N, C-alpha and C positions, 0 to 999 in steps of 0.2 A: 431746333437741332435733332436730327436723327441719331438715335442710338445704336445704328446697323454699321456693318464694317462694309465700307464703300470702296474698297481696294479695287474690287474686280470689276466694278461698274465701268461701261466704256463710254467714253466721251467723244463726239463726233468732231466737234471743233476744238483748236488748240487754244489755250488760255493766253499763252504769249506767241507772237507773231512780229519778229523785226526783220528788217531787210537792209543791209548796208548802213546800220547804224554806227553814227561816227561822235566822237566828242574829243575836242582838243583843248589843252590848257597850255596857251603858250605854245611852244615847240613840240610839246609832249602830247602823243595820241593816247589818250585813256581809253578809249574806244575805237576800234580799228575796222571798220566796214563788218560789223557783226550782223550774222544772219542766222536765225533760228526760228524753229515751229516746235512748241512745247505742249504737250497734253496735259490736262489736269493730272495731280498726284502730289507725291512728296519730293520736291526737287532740290537736290543739293548744289548750289552755286559754290564750286570749289575753287580755290587758288590763293597763292601766297599773298602776302600783304603787298596793296599796292599794285595788284593784278588788273584791277579795273571792276571789281564786283560791285562795290559800294556805287560808282559811278553809274554802271549799268542799271541797279535797281533805282538810283534817283532819277535817271533818265525816263524810266517807265513810270515813274510815280509824279512825273513833271516837277520834281524838286530841283532839276538841272534841265535847262534846254538843250537839245541836242543839236549838232552842227549840221547834220546830214542823215539821211535815209528815213524809213518809214516804221511805226511802231503800231500794233494792236493789242489790247488788253482786254480778254473776255470777250473776243470778237468786236471790239469797238475801238474806232479810230482815236488815237491818242489827241490828235490835234483838232477833231472835230467835237470828241464827245467826252473831254477831259473832266467836266464838272460831273456828269453822270457816272464816269469810271470811279472818279474817288469815293463814291457813296459805297462801292462794292469792294474797296479794298483796305487792308490793314496794314500797319507798319511799326516794326520796334526798330529804331536807329540804334547805331552802336554806342553813340553817347547819351548820357541821361537826357531826359525831353520833360522832366517834371517841372511844376510850377511851385516856386519855394513858398512855404506858408500854408499850403493846402495840406489837409489830410488825405490818407490815400482815397478813401471812397469818394470825397468830394472831387478829386482830381479826376478819377475814371467817370464819375457822373457827368463833369464838365466836358470831357472828351465825348461821350455819348451824346450831350447837347450839340455840340459842334457837329455831328454827323446827321442832326435834324430831328433827335429824339425829342419829346416833351419833358419836362422836368421829372415827373411823376415816374414816367416809364424809364427814363435814363437813370434814375436813381436806384430803381428794381433790378434794371438790368445790370449795373454797376454792381450791386451786390451779389448777383448771380454769377458774374463772370470772377470776382474777387474769392467766392466760394471755389469756382472750378480751379482757379489757379493755386488754391490751399492757403489762402490769407485769412487768419482768423481776426483777433482782437487789434493786430497791428494796423489793419484799415482805419482805424481811428487816431493813428499817431500822424505827426506830421511827417511828409516824405523825406525831408532832409535827415531825419533820424534813422533811416532805414540803412539796413545792410544792403551789400551788393546783391545777395540773393532776392532779397524783399523787393529791390528796384526791378530786378530783371522779371520777377512775377508781376509785378505793377504795370511795366512796359506790355507785357502779353496780354494782361487783362484789359487795357486801353485800345490795343491793336484788334481785339475781337468782340469790343463791346457792342458794335453795329451790326454785327452778324454778317461779316462780309464773305465775299465769294473766294478771295485769294488773300493771304497774308505775307508779307515780305519781311524776313526777320534777319537782321544785321548781326552777326557775332552774339546771339543770345545767351552764351554760357562763358562770354568773358569774365573774368575775376570771381568764378565760382570754383569752391572746393569739389572734390569728385562726388560727394554725396547730392550737392546741389545741381551737379552738371547733369546726372542722372535724373533727379526729379524734374528739371526744366526739360530736359529730351522726351521724358515720357510724355508729359503734357503737350508738348509740341506734336510728337507722334500721334496722340489721339486726335487732333484737329483734322487731319486727314483721314485717318484709319476709322474714326467713329463719328466725325462731325461732317467730313464731306469738303471741309475747306482746304483748297489747294495751299500747299504750304512751298515758299520758295526760302530756303535756309542757306544763307550766306556764311561761309566759315573757311578758315584756313586749317581747321581741325579734322583730318582724316576720319577719326573715330566718331565724331559728331554726324558727319554725313552718312558713312556707312551704317551707322546705328538706325537711322530713321527714314533714309531716303530710298525711293525706288528708282529714281533717275538721276544721273550726275551730268551736271555742264563744267567742264573744266576750262578756266580763263586764265591766261597769261600774257601779260604784255598788251592789254587790251584786246586780245583775239579769242575767239573760241577754239580749243585745241581738241577736245573731245565732248560730245554730246550723245549720250546712250543709257539704256536701262542699266542698272546696277548688276542685273544678273547676267545680263550680255557681257559687260566687262569682264566680270569674274568667269564666264564660260571660255573666254579667249585664254585664260591662264590655267585651264584645267588639266594641261599637263605639267603643272607644277605641284610638288608635293615636300613636305618637310617629315623626315623620319626620326622619329625618337627611339633610340637604341640602347639598349642596357649596356652593352660593349661592343667592340668590333666597328665602330664608326668609320675608321679607317679602310677596313676591307670592303664596307660597304661603296665607299667613294671610289676604291679601285675597281670595284666590278661593274659599277654602274660606266665608269669611264672607258673600260673594256666594251661595254656594250654600245659605246657611242652617244650615251646619256650625259651631258654636263652635271657634275656633282661637285658639292663644296661642303666643307664641315664649317658650321655656323658658330659663332662665339657661344651662343646658348646651349652648345653641345649637339643640336639636331644636323641633320645630314638634307641638305636642299638638293632635290633631284629634279631636272627636267627631262621628263619622259615624253616628249612631244609626240603625238601620233601614236601612242601606245596607252591600254590601259593599266589600270593599277594592278590587275591580274597579273600582267606581264611583268611587273616590279616585283610583285609578290612571289611569283615563280622563279624570278632570278635569285632573289634572296635565300629561299630554300634550297635551291641547287648549291649554294654557297654555305648553307648550314648557318644561315643569319636570321634571327628571329627579332622582330621589332616589338617595340612596347606600343607605339601608337603611330599612325600614319593621319598628317593632317593635309588635306588637299588644299592648294592655293591658299594659304593663310594671309598672304599681304597682297592680295590680287589688286585692290584699290590703290595701295600705296604705289605699287610697281607700275599701273596705268599712269598715276599722276606723275612719278618722277621722269617716265618715259617721255610724257606729254611735256614736260618742262625740258627735258633735254633736246627735243624736236625744236621748241621754240628757240632755244639759245642757239641752235646749229642753222638755224634760218636768219639769224641777224649776223 
């Protein structure tokens, strides 16, 4: 694995290509004609529980058969080259996937052997990955004695033990305390930024996705509502700012409203201003003219949340 930063490297071929992918459970359409072309990177698969995220990943992993459409992973046809593709893919399911009675290092070694590594190479690789995820002597304990955080680390180790090209992570911070969430997210972030492994992070937590992903796919009701680079999504909301005032918040709301800029006083005491089409300099000039001095201006602080909520509202309106 390389230790260089690979974020700016360009990839000609998309790592995920799907066309009209569908999956139905009874009368429920879990995937509704999904079409995507996704380049390599840190990819956030975002949506509420039951949106179709896990089903989408399982269809790409061939853990579930799709009902229609086509899919390619790492430029290979899933139906024709599924066995070869599986050698290049890692996966951490949302549920625990451990073998009771095994100690941690035995389990990861076993997973490496399942991927085709001979025993000695599998054992060495297992210990390297357990070091990478920060597991010390705990690796010699039985898996069923592990805490939630240790189990999440173990799942990550088994997912990358065979050096995959792409790894799918389903809710990898579930059940973790804030400190554990930060540690696991740092590990996941380094997979792409330092190892060059494409990461598909499925989550209903905006913070997780915002923290480590470069590209966002929003899924709801089995449909893709948004697919774009995170910075492009945030750029759409550059005309939104929250202003921290020492006093005079009401005066600022009134001044902005007179200018034609929607403004409101938030519960946290900040003033949210939509100054679409205008620069921050225009807002500062307005404030100076009214004798108002801000403590801080926070541009587009909740851009991803606003895009997410708007996408879900569009989904409800279309039904």
